[in-house]
CHARMM-style PDB file with segment names, atoms N, HN, CA, C and O in Angstrom:
ATOM      1  N   MET     1      -1.894  -9.573  10.266  1.00  0.00      PROA
ATOM      2  CA  MET     1      -3.056  -9.532  11.148  1.00  0.00      PROA
ATOM      3  C   MET     1      -4.232  -8.624  10.067  1.00  0.00      PROA
ATOM      4  O   MET     1      -4.089  -7.469   9.664  1.00  0.00      PROA
ATOM      5  N   ALA     2      -4.988  -9.241   9.879  1.00  0.00      PROA
ATOM      6  HN  ALA     2      -5.104 -10.178  10.206  1.00  0.00      PROA
ATOM      7  CA  ALA     2      -6.094  -8.592   8.686  1.00  0.00      PROA
ATOM      8  C   ALA     2      -6.504  -7.104   8.998  1.00  0.00      PROA
ATOM      9  O   ALA     2      -6.542  -6.561  10.102  1.00  0.00      PROA
ATOM     10  N   THR     3      -6.752  -6.666   7.975  1.00  0.00      PROA
ATOM     11  HN  THR     3      -6.721  -7.107   7.078  1.00  0.00      PROA
ATOM     12  CA  THR     3      -7.558  -5.472   7.999  1.00  0.00      PROA
ATOM     13  C   THR     3      -9.119  -5.309   8.239  1.00  0.00      PROA
ATOM     14  O   THR     3      -9.905  -6.231   8.020  1.00  0.00      PROA
ATOM     15  N   VAL     4      -9.320  -4.653   8.484  1.00  0.00      PROA
ATOM     16  HN  VAL     4      -8.681  -3.905   8.662  1.00  0.00      PROA
ATOM     17  CA  VAL     4     -10.919  -4.223   8.607  1.00  0.00      PROA
ATOM     18  C   VAL     4     -11.330  -4.536   6.791  1.00  0.00      PROA
ATOM     19  O   VAL     4     -12.062  -5.473   6.474  1.00  0.00      PROA
ATOM     20  N   LEU     5     -10.943  -3.936   6.144  1.00  0.00      PROA
ATOM     21  HN  LEU     5     -10.348  -3.175   6.401  1.00  0.00      PROA
ATOM     22  CA  LEU     5     -11.506  -4.363   4.844  1.00  0.00      PROA
ATOM     23  C   LEU     5     -11.316  -5.853   4.539  1.00  0.00      PROA
ATOM     24  O   LEU     5     -12.100  -6.443   3.796  1.00  0.00      PROA
ATOM     25  N   ASP     6     -10.130  -6.538   5.198  1.00  0.00      PROA
ATOM     26  HN  ASP     6      -9.493  -6.059   5.802  1.00  0.00      PROA
ATOM     27  CA  ASP     6     -10.088  -7.737   4.835  1.00  0.00      PROA
ATOM     28  C   ASP     6     -11.239  -8.672   5.421  1.00  0.00      PROA
ATOM     29  O   ASP     6     -11.758  -9.666   4.913  1.00  0.00      PROA
ATOM     30  N   MET     7     -11.477  -8.060   6.625  1.00  0.00      PROA
ATOM     31  HN  MET     7     -11.056  -7.252   7.037  1.00  0.00      PROA
ATOM     32  CA  MET     7     -12.288  -8.792   7.331  1.00  0.00      PROA
ATOM     33  C   MET     7     -14.085  -8.649   6.796  1.00  0.00      PROA
ATOM     34  O   MET     7     -14.908  -9.558   6.905  1.00  0.00      PROA
ATOM     35  N   VAL     8     -14.251  -7.786   6.439  1.00  0.00      PROA
ATOM     36  HN  VAL     8     -13.582  -7.048   6.350  1.00  0.00      PROA
ATOM     37  CA  VAL     8     -15.386  -7.573   5.821  1.00  0.00      PROA
ATOM     38  C   VAL     8     -15.909  -8.071   4.479  1.00  0.00      PROA
ATOM     39  O   VAL     8     -17.037  -8.331   4.061  1.00  0.00      PROA
ATOM     40  N   ARG     9     -14.412  -8.118   3.835  1.00  0.00      PROA
ATOM     41  HN  ARG     9     -13.496  -7.906   4.174  1.00  0.00      PROA
ATOM     42  CA  ARG     9     -14.513  -8.849   2.495  1.00  0.00      PROA
ATOM     43  C   ARG     9     -14.763 -10.371   2.938  1.00  0.00      PROA
ATOM     44  O   ARG     9     -15.742 -11.025   2.578  1.00  0.00      PROA
ATOM     45  N   GLY    10     -13.811 -10.806   3.712  1.00  0.00      PROA
ATOM     46  HN  GLY    10     -13.016 -10.274   4.004  1.00  0.00      PROA
ATOM     47  CA  GLY    10     -14.223 -12.411   3.781  1.00  0.00      PROA
ATOM     48  C   GLY    10     -15.348 -12.648   4.504  1.00  0.00      PROA
ATOM     49  O   GLY    10     -15.884 -13.719   4.220  1.00  0.00      PROA
ATOM     50  N   PHE    11     -16.075 -11.774   5.644  1.00  0.00      PROA
ATOM     51  HN  PHE    11     -15.640 -10.903   5.875  1.00  0.00      PROA
ATOM     52  CA  PHE    11     -17.362 -12.354   6.289  1.00  0.00      PROA
ATOM     53  C   PHE    11     -18.784 -12.269   4.985  1.00  0.00      PROA
ATOM     54  O   PHE    11     -19.867 -12.854   5.011  1.00  0.00      PROA
ATOM     55  N   VAL    12     -18.127 -11.147   3.765  1.00  0.00      PROA
ATOM     56  HN  VAL    12     -17.247 -10.672   3.744  1.00  0.00      PROA
ATOM     57  CA  VAL    12     -19.500 -11.241   2.784  1.00  0.00      PROA
ATOM     58  C   VAL    12     -19.243 -12.518   2.079  1.00  0.00      PROA
ATOM     59  O   VAL    12     -20.061 -13.437   2.029  1.00  0.00      PROA
ATOM     60  N   GLU    13     -17.864 -12.534   1.444  1.00  0.00      PROA
ATOM     61  HN  GLU    13     -17.199 -11.788   1.485  1.00  0.00      PROA
ATOM     62  CA  GLU    13     -17.764 -13.739   0.757  1.00  0.00      PROA
ATOM     63  C   GLU    13     -18.113 -15.099   1.377  1.00  0.00      PROA
ATOM     64  O   GLU    13     -18.568 -16.074   0.778  1.00  0.00      PROA
ATOM     65  N   ARG    14     -17.851 -15.007   2.543  1.00  0.00      PROA
ATOM     66  HN  ARG    14     -17.482 -14.215   3.030  1.00  0.00      PROA
ATOM     67  CA  ARG    14     -18.543 -16.318   3.303  1.00  0.00      PROA
ATOM     68  C   ARG    14     -19.675 -17.088   3.531  1.00  0.00      PROA
ATOM     69  O   ARG    14     -19.934 -18.275   3.731  1.00  0.00      PROA
ATOM     70  N   LEU    15     -20.538 -15.550   3.393  1.00  0.00      PROA
ATOM     71  HN  LEU    15     -20.328 -14.586   3.230  1.00  0.00      PROA
ATOM     72  CA  LEU    15     -22.002 -15.655   3.168  1.00  0.00      PROA
ATOM     73  C   LEU    15     -22.523 -15.713   1.777  1.00  0.00      PROA
ATOM     74  O   LEU    15     -23.698 -16.063   1.663  1.00  0.00      PROA
ATOM     75  N   SER    16     -21.731 -15.378   0.505  1.00  0.00      PROA
ATOM     76  HN  SER    16     -20.777 -15.094   0.598  1.00  0.00      PROA
ATOM     77  CA  SER    16     -22.241 -15.191  -0.421  1.00  0.00      PROA
ATOM     78  C   SER    16     -23.019 -16.443  -0.878  1.00  0.00      PROA
ATOM     79  O   SER    16     -22.857 -17.462  -0.207  1.00  0.00      PROA
ATOM     80  N   PRO    17     -23.659 -16.473  -1.704  1.00  0.00      PROA
ATOM     81  CA  PRO    17     -24.467 -15.036  -2.527  1.00  0.00      PROA
ATOM     82  C   PRO    17     -25.601 -14.609  -1.410  1.00  0.00      PROA
ATOM     83  O   PRO    17     -26.518 -13.886  -1.798  1.00  0.00      PROA
ATOM     84  N   GLU    18     -25.572 -14.961  -0.275  1.00  0.00      PROA
ATOM     85  HN  GLU    18     -24.826 -15.548   0.040  1.00  0.00      PROA
ATOM     86  CA  GLU    18     -26.922 -14.063   0.473  1.00  0.00      PROA
ATOM     87  C   GLU    18     -26.115 -12.498   0.869  1.00  0.00      PROA
ATOM     88  O   GLU    18     -24.914 -12.338   1.091  1.00  0.00      PROA
ATOM     89  N   PRO    19     -27.113 -11.542   0.869  1.00  0.00      PROA
ATOM     90  CA  PRO    19     -26.857 -10.307   1.099  1.00  0.00      PROA
ATOM     91  C   PRO    19     -26.907 -10.187   2.616  1.00  0.00      PROA
ATOM     92  O   PRO    19     -27.718 -10.816   3.296  1.00  0.00      PROA
ATOM     93  N   VAL    20     -25.869  -9.229   3.184  1.00  0.00      PROA
ATOM     94  HN  VAL    20     -25.211  -8.718   2.631  1.00  0.00      PROA
ATOM     95  CA  VAL    20     -25.948  -9.028   4.578  1.00  0.00      PROA
ATOM     96  C   VAL    20     -25.925  -7.558   5.105  1.00  0.00      PROA
ATOM     97  O   VAL    20     -24.724  -7.364   5.296  1.00  0.00      PROA
ATOM     98  N   CYS    21     -26.486  -6.597   5.392  1.00  0.00      PROA
ATOM     99  HN  CYS    21     -27.461  -6.754   5.237  1.00  0.00      PROA
ATOM    100  CA  CYS    21     -26.551  -5.271   5.866  1.00  0.00      PROA
ATOM    101  C   CYS    21     -25.357  -4.788   6.742  1.00  0.00      PROA
ATOM    102  O   CYS    21     -24.683  -5.483   7.502  1.00  0.00      PROA
ATOM    103  N   ASP    22     -25.253  -3.686   6.527  1.00  0.00      PROA
ATOM    104  HN  ASP    22     -25.801  -3.121   5.910  1.00  0.00      PROA
ATOM    105  CA  ASP    22     -24.118  -3.080   7.341  1.00  0.00      PROA
ATOM    106  C   ASP    22     -24.013  -3.418   8.841  1.00  0.00      PROA
ATOM    107  O   ASP    22     -23.118  -3.925   9.518  1.00  0.00      PROA
ATOM    108  N   ASP    23     -25.332  -2.925   9.138  1.00  0.00      PROA
ATOM    109  HN  ASP    23     -26.058  -2.513   8.588  1.00  0.00      PROA
ATOM    110  CA  ASP    23     -25.567  -3.535  10.657  1.00  0.00      PROA
ATOM    111  C   ASP    23     -25.203  -4.907  11.258  1.00  0.00      PROA
ATOM    112  O   ASP    23     -24.862  -5.085  12.427  1.00  0.00      PROA
ATOM    113  N   CYS    24     -25.298  -5.677  10.481  1.00  0.00      PROA
ATOM    114  HN  CYS    24     -25.575  -5.532   9.531  1.00  0.00      PROA
ATOM    115  CA  CYS    24     -25.330  -7.007  11.062  1.00  0.00      PROA
ATOM    116  C   CYS    24     -23.678  -7.268  10.664  1.00  0.00      PROA
ATOM    117  O   CYS    24     -22.933  -7.895  11.417  1.00  0.00      PROA
ATOM    118  N   ILE    25     -23.305  -6.781   9.574  1.00  0.00      PROA
ATOM    119  HN  ILE    25     -23.910  -6.271   8.962  1.00  0.00      PROA
ATOM    120  CA  ILE    25     -21.503  -6.614   9.393  1.00  0.00      PROA
ATOM    121  C   ILE    25     -20.729  -6.546  10.720  1.00  0.00      PROA
ATOM    122  O   ILE    25     -20.038  -7.356  11.339  1.00  0.00      PROA
ATOM    123  N   ALA    26     -21.170  -5.058  10.955  1.00  0.00      PROA
ATOM    124  HN  ALA    26     -21.731  -4.400  10.452  1.00  0.00      PROA
ATOM    125  CA  ALA    26     -20.569  -4.278  12.193  1.00  0.00      PROA
ATOM    126  C   ALA    26     -20.969  -5.007  13.578  1.00  0.00      PROA
ATOM    127  O   ALA    26     -20.395  -4.758  14.638  1.00  0.00      PROA
ATOM    128  N   GLU    27     -21.958  -5.879  13.452  1.00  0.00      PROA
ATOM    129  HN  GLU    27     -22.424  -6.081  12.591  1.00  0.00      PROA
ATOM    130  CA  GLU    27     -22.476  -6.323  15.024  1.00  0.00      PROA
ATOM    131  C   GLU    27     -21.215  -7.662  14.890  1.00  0.00      PROA
ATOM    132  O   GLU    27     -20.204  -7.766  15.583  1.00  0.00      PROA
ATOM    133  N   ARG    28     -21.727  -8.698  13.640  1.00  0.00      PROA
ATOM    134  HN  ARG    28     -22.549  -8.614  13.076  1.00  0.00      PROA
ATOM    135  CA  ARG    28     -20.768  -9.990  13.548  1.00  0.00      PROA
ATOM    136  C   ARG    28     -19.408  -9.831  14.212  1.00  0.00      PROA
ATOM    137  O   ARG    28     -18.904 -10.474  15.132  1.00  0.00      PROA
ATOM    138  N   LEU    29     -18.877  -8.649  13.394  1.00  0.00      PROA
ATOM    139  HN  LEU    29     -19.287  -8.126  12.646  1.00  0.00      PROA
ATOM    140  CA  LEU    29     -17.465  -8.147  13.506  1.00  0.00      PROA
ATOM    141  C   LEU    29     -16.890  -7.588  14.330  1.00  0.00      PROA
ATOM    142  O   LEU    29     -15.668  -7.459  14.410  1.00  0.00      PROA
ATOM    143  N   ARG    30     -18.031  -7.022  15.338  1.00  0.00      PROA
ATOM    144  HN  ARG    30     -19.023  -7.127  15.273  1.00  0.00      PROA
ATOM    145  CA  ARG    30     -17.281  -6.400  16.342  1.00  0.00      PROA
ATOM    146  C   ARG    30     -16.688  -5.215  15.974  1.00  0.00      PROA
ATOM    147  O   ARG    30     -15.562  -4.960  16.401  1.00  0.00      PROA
ATOM    148  N   LEU    31     -17.332  -4.365  15.169  1.00  0.00      PROA
ATOM    149  HN  LEU    31     -18.247  -4.572  14.822  1.00  0.00      PROA
ATOM    150  CA  LEU    31     -16.852  -3.202  14.751  1.00  0.00      PROA
ATOM    151  C   LEU    31     -17.262  -1.938  15.431  1.00  0.00      PROA
ATOM    152  O   LEU    31     -18.417  -1.975  15.856  1.00  0.00      PROA
ATOM    153  N   SER    32     -16.461  -0.580  15.687  1.00  0.00      PROA
ATOM    154  HN  SER    32     -15.523  -0.550  15.341  1.00  0.00      PROA
ATOM    155  CA  SER    32     -16.930   0.459  16.678  1.00  0.00      PROA
ATOM    156  C   SER    32     -18.391   0.781  16.168  1.00  0.00      PROA
ATOM    157  O   SER    32     -19.272   0.826  17.026  1.00  0.00      PROA
ATOM    158  N   ASP    33     -18.709   0.999  14.908  1.00  0.00      PROA
ATOM    159  HN  ASP    33     -17.993   0.963  14.212  1.00  0.00      PROA
ATOM    160  CA  ASP    33     -19.900   1.087  14.465  1.00  0.00      PROA
ATOM    161  C   ASP    33     -20.271   1.088  13.120  1.00  0.00      PROA
ATOM    162  O   ASP    33     -19.402   1.315  12.279  1.00  0.00      PROA
ATOM    163  N   THR    34     -21.608   0.835  12.728  1.00  0.00      PROA
ATOM    164  HN  THR    34     -22.314   0.650  13.412  1.00  0.00      PROA
ATOM    165  CA  THR    34     -21.858   0.626  11.354  1.00  0.00      PROA
ATOM    166  C   THR    34     -21.101   1.488  10.495  1.00  0.00      PROA
ATOM    167  O   THR    34     -20.524   0.798   9.654  1.00  0.00      PROA
ATOM    168  N   SER    35     -20.878   2.635  10.366  1.00  0.00      PROA
ATOM    169  HN  SER    35     -21.347   3.195  11.049  1.00  0.00      PROA
ATOM    170  CA  SER    35     -20.672   3.330   9.577  1.00  0.00      PROA
ATOM    171  C   SER    35     -18.877   3.444   9.096  1.00  0.00      PROA
ATOM    172  O   SER    35     -18.303   4.168   8.284  1.00  0.00      PROA
ATOM    173  N   LEU    36     -18.468   2.542   9.875  1.00  0.00      PROA
ATOM    174  HN  LEU    36     -18.934   1.954  10.535  1.00  0.00      PROA
ATOM    175  CA  LEU    36     -17.100   1.696   9.787  1.00  0.00      PROA
ATOM    176  C   LEU    36     -17.449   0.698   8.525  1.00  0.00      PROA
ATOM    177  O   LEU    36     -16.852   0.743   7.449  1.00  0.00      PROA
ATOM    178  N   ALA    37     -18.490  -0.187   8.831  1.00  0.00      PROA
ATOM    179  HN  ALA    37     -18.975  -0.224   9.705  1.00  0.00      PROA
ATOM    180  CA  ALA    37     -18.494  -1.324   7.931  1.00  0.00      PROA
ATOM    181  C   ALA    37     -19.022  -0.698   6.622  1.00  0.00      PROA
ATOM    182  O   ALA    37     -18.724  -1.229   5.552  1.00  0.00      PROA
ATOM    183  N   ASN    38     -19.781   0.393   6.662  1.00  0.00      PROA
ATOM    184  HN  ASN    38     -20.023   0.824   7.531  1.00  0.00      PROA
ATOM    185  CA  ASN    38     -20.596   0.987   5.544  1.00  0.00      PROA
ATOM    186  C   ASN    38     -19.356   1.586   4.836  1.00  0.00      PROA
ATOM    187  O   ASN    38     -19.575   1.587   3.625  1.00  0.00      PROA
ATOM    188  N   LYS    39     -18.574   1.912   5.024  1.00  0.00      PROA
ATOM    189  HN  LYS    39     -18.396   1.911   6.008  1.00  0.00      PROA
ATOM    190  CA  LYS    39     -17.359   2.621   4.608  1.00  0.00      PROA
ATOM    191  C   LYS    39     -16.756   1.444   4.121  1.00  0.00      PROA
ATOM    192  O   LYS    39     -16.425   1.524   2.938  1.00  0.00      PROA
ATOM    193  N   LYS    40     -16.564   0.588   4.571  1.00  0.00      PROA
ATOM    194  HN  LYS    40     -16.833   0.523   5.532  1.00  0.00      PROA
ATOM    195  CA  LYS    40     -15.611  -0.695   3.798  1.00  0.00      PROA
ATOM    196  C   LYS    40     -16.251  -1.279   2.637  1.00  0.00      PROA
ATOM    197  O   LYS    40     -15.734  -1.751   1.624  1.00  0.00      PROA
ATOM    198  N   VAL    41     -17.849  -1.129   3.066  1.00  0.00      PROA
ATOM    199  HN  VAL    41     -18.270  -0.746   3.889  1.00  0.00      PROA
ATOM    200  CA  VAL    41     -18.213  -2.190   2.151  1.00  0.00      PROA
ATOM    201  C   VAL    41     -18.416  -1.455   0.496  1.00  0.00      PROA
ATOM    202  O   VAL    41     -18.053  -1.973  -0.560  1.00  0.00      PROA
ATOM    203  N   ARG    42     -19.185   0.044   0.692  1.00  0.00      PROA
ATOM    204  HN  ARG    42     -19.480   0.465   1.550  1.00  0.00      PROA
ATOM    205  CA  ARG    42     -18.764   0.816  -0.331  1.00  0.00      PROA
ATOM    206  C   ARG    42     -17.415   0.688  -0.975  1.00  0.00      PROA
ATOM    207  O   ARG    42     -17.497   0.686  -2.204  1.00  0.00      PROA
ATOM    208  N   GLU    43     -16.036   0.566  -0.439  1.00  0.00      PROA
ATOM    209  HN  GLU    43     -15.969   0.567   0.559  1.00  0.00      PROA
ATOM    210  CA  GLU    43     -15.205   0.120  -1.200  1.00  0.00      PROA
ATOM    211  C   GLU    43     -15.020  -1.260  -2.229  1.00  0.00      PROA
ATOM    212  O   GLU    43     -14.645  -1.470  -3.383  1.00  0.00      PROA
ATOM    213  N   LEU    44     -15.412  -1.876  -1.321  1.00  0.00      PROA
ATOM    214  HN  LEU    44     -15.716  -1.704  -0.384  1.00  0.00      PROA
ATOM    215  CA  LEU    44     -15.815  -3.357  -2.233  1.00  0.00      PROA
ATOM    216  C   LEU    44     -16.458  -3.503  -3.485  1.00  0.00      PROA
ATOM    217  O   LEU    44     -16.221  -4.181  -4.485  1.00  0.00      PROA
ATOM    218  N   ALA    45     -17.693  -2.357  -3.037  1.00  0.00      PROA
ATOM    219  HN  ALA    45     -17.886  -1.806  -2.225  1.00  0.00      PROA
ATOM    220  CA  ALA    45     -18.576  -2.733  -4.425  1.00  0.00      PROA
ATOM    221  C   ALA    45     -18.358  -2.487  -5.643  1.00  0.00      PROA
ATOM    222  O   ALA    45     -17.409  -1.732  -5.858  1.00  0.00      PROA
ATOM    223  N   GLY    46     -18.969  -2.905  -6.587  1.00  0.00      PROA
ATOM    224  HN  GLY    46     -19.739  -3.518  -6.411  1.00  0.00      PROA
ATOM    225  CA  GLY    46     -18.781  -2.770  -7.751  1.00  0.00      PROA
ATOM    226  C   GLY    46     -17.254  -3.175  -8.235  1.00  0.00      PROA
ATOM    227  O   GLY    46     -16.744  -2.741  -9.268  1.00  0.00      PROA
ATOM    228  N   SER    47     -16.685  -3.981  -7.414  1.00  0.00      PROA
ATOM    229  HN  SER    47     -17.100  -4.333  -6.575  1.00  0.00      PROA
ATOM    230  CA  SER    47     -15.316  -4.674  -7.973  1.00  0.00      PROA
ATOM    231  C   SER    47     -15.319  -6.376  -7.179  1.00  0.00      PROA
ATOM    232  O   SER    47     -15.918  -6.811  -6.195  1.00  0.00      PROA
ATOM    233  N   GLY    48     -14.578  -6.858  -7.924  1.00  0.00      PROA
ATOM    234  HN  GLY    48     -14.092  -6.505  -8.724  1.00  0.00      PROA
ATOM    235  CA  GLY    48     -14.468  -8.591  -7.601  1.00  0.00      PROA
ATOM    236  C   GLY    48     -16.059  -9.174  -7.397  1.00  0.00      PROA
ATOM    237  O   GLY    48     -16.263 -10.131  -6.650  1.00  0.00      PROA
ATOM    238  N   GLY    49     -16.905  -8.659  -7.962  1.00  0.00      PROA
ATOM    239  HN  GLY    49     -16.739  -7.881  -8.569  1.00  0.00      PROA
ATOM    240  CA  GLY    49     -18.300  -9.197  -7.749  1.00  0.00      PROA
ATOM    241  C   GLY    49     -18.923  -9.023  -6.790  1.00  0.00      PROA
ATOM    242  O   GLY    49     -19.919  -9.719  -6.591  1.00  0.00      PROA
ATOM    243  N   PHE    50     -18.509  -7.967  -5.825  1.00  0.00      PROA
ATOM    244  HN  PHE    50     -17.701  -7.401  -5.987  1.00  0.00      PROA
ATOM    245  CA  PHE    50     -19.647  -7.318  -4.835  1.00  0.00      PROA
ATOM    246  C   PHE    50     -20.534  -6.476  -5.456  1.00  0.00      PROA
ATOM    247  O   PHE    50     -20.387  -5.940  -6.554  1.00  0.00      PROA
ATOM    248  N   GLU    51     -21.653  -6.364  -4.548  1.00  0.00      PROA
ATOM    249  HN  GLU    51     -21.772  -6.799  -3.656  1.00  0.00      PROA
ATOM    250  CA  GLU    51     -22.423  -5.285  -5.095  1.00  0.00      PROA
ATOM    251  C   GLU    51     -23.776  -4.628  -3.875  1.00  0.00      PROA
ATOM    252  O   GLU    51     -24.258  -5.351  -3.003  1.00  0.00      PROA
ATOM    253  N   ARG    52     -24.038  -3.687  -4.011  1.00  0.00      PROA
ATOM    254  HN  ARG    52     -23.646  -3.100  -4.720  1.00  0.00      PROA
ATOM    255  CA  ARG    52     -25.043  -3.327  -3.079  1.00  0.00      PROA
ATOM    256  C   ARG    52     -26.411  -2.883  -3.647  1.00  0.00      PROA
ATOM    257  O   ARG    52     -26.571  -2.120  -4.600  1.00  0.00      PROA
ATOM    258  N   GLU    53     -27.359  -3.476  -2.919  1.00  0.00      PROA
ATOM    259  HN  GLU    53     -27.229  -4.096  -2.145  1.00  0.00      PROA
ATOM    260  CA  GLU    53     -28.918  -3.360  -3.205  1.00  0.00      PROA
ATOM    261  C   GLU    53     -29.668  -2.951  -2.540  1.00  0.00      PROA
ATOM    262  O   GLU    53     -29.198  -2.561  -1.471  1.00  0.00      PROA
ATOM    263  N   GLN    54     -30.946  -2.808  -2.684  1.00  0.00      PROA
ATOM    264  HN  GLN    54     -31.327  -3.124  -3.553  1.00  0.00      PROA
ATOM    265  CA  GLN    54     -32.079  -2.827  -1.610  1.00  0.00      PROA
ATOM    266  C   GLN    54     -32.391  -4.100  -1.651  1.00  0.00      PROA
ATOM    267  O   GLN    54     -32.550  -4.595  -2.766  1.00  0.00      PROA
ATOM    268  N   ASN    55     -32.554  -4.931  -0.471  1.00  0.00      PROA
ATOM    269  HN  ASN    55     -32.424  -4.528   0.436  1.00  0.00      PROA
ATOM    270  CA  ASN    55     -32.922  -6.351  -0.222  1.00  0.00      PROA
ATOM    271  C   ASN    55     -32.922  -6.762   0.999  1.00  0.00      PROA
ATOM    272  O   ASN    55     -32.370  -6.163   1.923  1.00  0.00      PROA
ATOM    273  N   ILE    56     -33.478  -7.707   1.085  1.00  0.00      PROA
ATOM    274  HN  ILE    56     -33.926  -8.193   0.334  1.00  0.00      PROA
ATOM    275  CA  ILE    56     -33.573  -8.313   2.784  1.00  0.00      PROA
ATOM    276  C   ILE    56     -32.324  -8.785   3.231  1.00  0.00      PROA
ATOM    277  O   ILE    56     -31.611  -9.544   2.575  1.00  0.00      PROA
ATOM    278  N   CYS    57     -32.091  -8.396   4.201  1.00  0.00      PROA
ATOM    279  HN  CYS    57     -32.670  -7.780   4.734  1.00  0.00      PROA
ATOM    280  CA  CYS    57     -30.581  -9.089   4.760  1.00  0.00      PROA
ATOM    281  C   CYS    57     -30.971 -10.555   5.132  1.00  0.00      PROA
ATOM    282  O   CYS    57     -32.073 -10.961   5.500  1.00  0.00      PROA
ATOM    283  N   SER    58     -29.963 -11.166   4.975  1.00  0.00      PROA
ATOM    284  HN  SER    58     -29.067 -10.836   4.676  1.00  0.00      PROA
ATOM    285  CA  SER    58     -30.090 -12.655   5.226  1.00  0.00      PROA
ATOM    286  C   SER    58     -30.093 -12.947   6.735  1.00  0.00      PROA
ATOM    287  O   SER    58     -30.557 -13.999   7.174  1.00  0.00      PROA
ATOM    288  N   LEU    59     -29.660 -12.165   7.379  1.00  0.00      PROA
ATOM    289  HN  LEU    59     -29.282 -11.310   7.022  1.00  0.00      PROA
ATOM    290  CA  LEU    59     -29.013 -12.402   8.812  1.00  0.00      PROA
ATOM    291  C   LEU    59     -30.212 -11.989   9.848  1.00  0.00      PROA
ATOM    292  O   LEU    59     -30.668 -12.768  10.685  1.00  0.00      PROA
ATOM    293  N   CYS    60     -30.647 -10.647   9.660  1.00  0.00      PROA
ATOM    294  HN  CYS    60     -30.277 -10.015   8.980  1.00  0.00      PROA
ATOM    295  CA  CYS    60     -31.978 -10.012  10.514  1.00  0.00      PROA
ATOM    296  C   CYS    60     -32.996 -10.075   9.720  1.00  0.00      PROA
ATOM    297  O   CYS    60     -34.077 -10.153  10.303  1.00  0.00      PROA
ATOM    298  N   GLY    61     -33.034 -10.063   8.168  1.00  0.00      PROA
ATOM    299  HN  GLY    61     -32.156  -9.999   7.694  1.00  0.00      PROA
ATOM    300  CA  GLY    61     -34.448 -10.318   7.769  1.00  0.00      PROA
ATOM    301  C   GLY    61     -34.829  -8.904   7.513  1.00  0.00      PROA
ATOM    302  O   GLY    61     -35.979  -8.724   7.110  1.00  0.00      PROA
ATOM    303  N   ALA    62     -33.989  -7.775   7.693  1.00  0.00      PROA
ATOM    304  HN  ALA    62     -33.056  -7.921   8.020  1.00  0.00      PROA
ATOM    305  CA  ALA    62     -35.000  -6.379   7.744  1.00  0.00      PROA
ATOM    306  C   ALA    62     -34.226  -6.106   6.241  1.00  0.00      PROA
ATOM    307  O   ALA    62     -33.152  -6.416   5.724  1.00  0.00      PROA
ATOM    308  N   PRO    63     -35.821  -5.097   5.755  1.00  0.00      PROA
ATOM    309  CA  PRO    63     -35.467  -4.762   4.378  1.00  0.00      PROA
ATOM    310  C   PRO    63     -34.544  -3.606   4.522  1.00  0.00      PROA
ATOM    311  O   PRO    63     -34.794  -2.716   5.336  1.00  0.00      PROA
ATOM    312  N   ARG    64     -33.233  -3.576   3.586  1.00  0.00      PROA
ATOM    313  HN  ARG    64     -33.030  -4.299   2.925  1.00  0.00      PROA
ATOM    314  CA  ARG    64     -32.223  -2.536   3.793  1.00  0.00      PROA
ATOM    315  C   ARG    64     -31.057  -2.815   2.725  1.00  0.00      PROA
ATOM    316  O   ARG    64     -30.908  -3.904   2.171  1.00  0.00      PROA
ATOM    317  N   ILE    65     -30.253  -1.695   2.510  1.00  0.00      PROA
ATOM    318  HN  ILE    65     -30.374  -0.810   2.960  1.00  0.00      PROA
ATOM    319  CA  ILE    65     -29.029  -1.871   1.607  1.00  0.00      PROA
ATOM    320  C   ILE    65     -28.176  -3.049   2.088  1.00  0.00      PROA
ATOM    321  O   ILE    65     -27.764  -3.195   3.239  1.00  0.00      PROA
ATOM    322  N   VAL    66     -28.006  -3.713   1.247  1.00  0.00      PROA
ATOM    323  HN  VAL    66     -28.340  -3.594   0.312  1.00  0.00      PROA
ATOM    324  CA  VAL    66     -27.433  -4.950   1.947  1.00  0.00      PROA
ATOM    325  C   VAL    66     -26.038  -4.968   0.524  1.00  0.00      PROA
ATOM    326  O   VAL    66     -25.886  -4.338  -0.523  1.00  0.00      PROA
ATOM    327  N   THR    67     -25.309  -5.985   1.203  1.00  0.00      PROA
ATOM    328  HN  THR    67     -25.433  -6.497   2.054  1.00  0.00      PROA
ATOM    329  CA  THR    67     -24.064  -6.162   0.088  1.00  0.00      PROA
ATOM    330  C   THR    67     -24.084  -7.900   0.063  1.00  0.00      PROA
ATOM    331  O   THR    67     -24.377  -8.767   0.887  1.00  0.00      PROA
ATOM    332  N   ARG    68     -23.652  -7.890  -1.211  1.00  0.00      PROA
ATOM    333  HN  ARG    68     -23.414  -7.186  -1.881  1.00  0.00      PROA
ATOM    334  CA  ARG    68     -23.640  -9.717  -1.548  1.00  0.00      PROA
ATOM    335  C   ARG    68     -22.142  -9.634  -2.484  1.00  0.00      PROA
ATOM    336  O   ARG    68     -21.653  -8.546  -2.788  1.00  0.00      PROA
ATOM    337  N   ARG    69     -21.591 -10.802  -2.832  1.00  0.00      PROA
ATOM    338  HN  ARG    69     -21.989 -11.686  -2.585  1.00  0.00      PROA
ATOM    339  CA  ARG    69     -21.015 -11.263  -3.626  1.00  0.00      PROA
ATOM    340  C   ARG    69     -21.431 -12.063  -4.441  1.00  0.00      PROA
ATOM    341  O   ARG    69     -21.050 -13.196  -4.143  1.00  0.00      PROA
ATOM    342  N   ARG    70     -22.169 -12.029  -5.537  1.00  0.00      PROA
ATOM    343  HN  ARG    70     -22.479 -11.109  -5.778  1.00  0.00      PROA
ATOM    344  CA  ARG    70     -22.421 -12.835  -6.634  1.00  0.00      PROA
ATOM    345  C   ARG    70     -21.366 -13.992  -6.905  1.00  0.00      PROA
ATOM    346  O   ARG    70     -20.153 -13.831  -7.042  1.00  0.00      PROA
ATOM    347  N   THR    71     -21.920 -14.939  -6.944  1.00  0.00      PROA
ATOM    348  HN  THR    71     -22.905 -15.070  -6.833  1.00  0.00      PROA
ATOM    349  CA  THR    71     -20.944 -16.706  -7.485  1.00  0.00      PROA
ATOM    350  C   THR    71     -21.080 -16.598  -8.666  1.00  0.00      PROA
ATOM    351  O   THR    71     -22.142 -16.251  -9.185  1.00  0.00      PROA
ATOM    352  N   ARG    72     -19.867 -16.917  -9.395  1.00  0.00      PROA
ATOM    353  HN  ARG    72     -19.005 -17.199  -8.974  1.00  0.00      PROA
ATOM    354  CA  ARG    72     -19.418 -17.180 -10.796  1.00  0.00      PROA
ATOM    355  C   ARG    72     -20.687 -18.404 -11.368  1.00  0.00      PROA
ATOM    356  OT1 ARG    72     -20.634 -18.859 -12.510  1.00  0.00      PROA
TER     357      ARG     72
END
């Protein structure tokens, strides 16, 4: 069974290199709340090509802090 971290990683990777906000991650993965998504993406940030920045979410179009994985 996949962990929440695995699910978040997989979701962000599928969208890469497009950025996605914590709210959209939580909604699409049916997580209990946005803070859980936020915690997991902060664990990913800075490793394996994952980064967080202020940008436009590719799903909802809102200007927010988003996570993306840079393609090589």
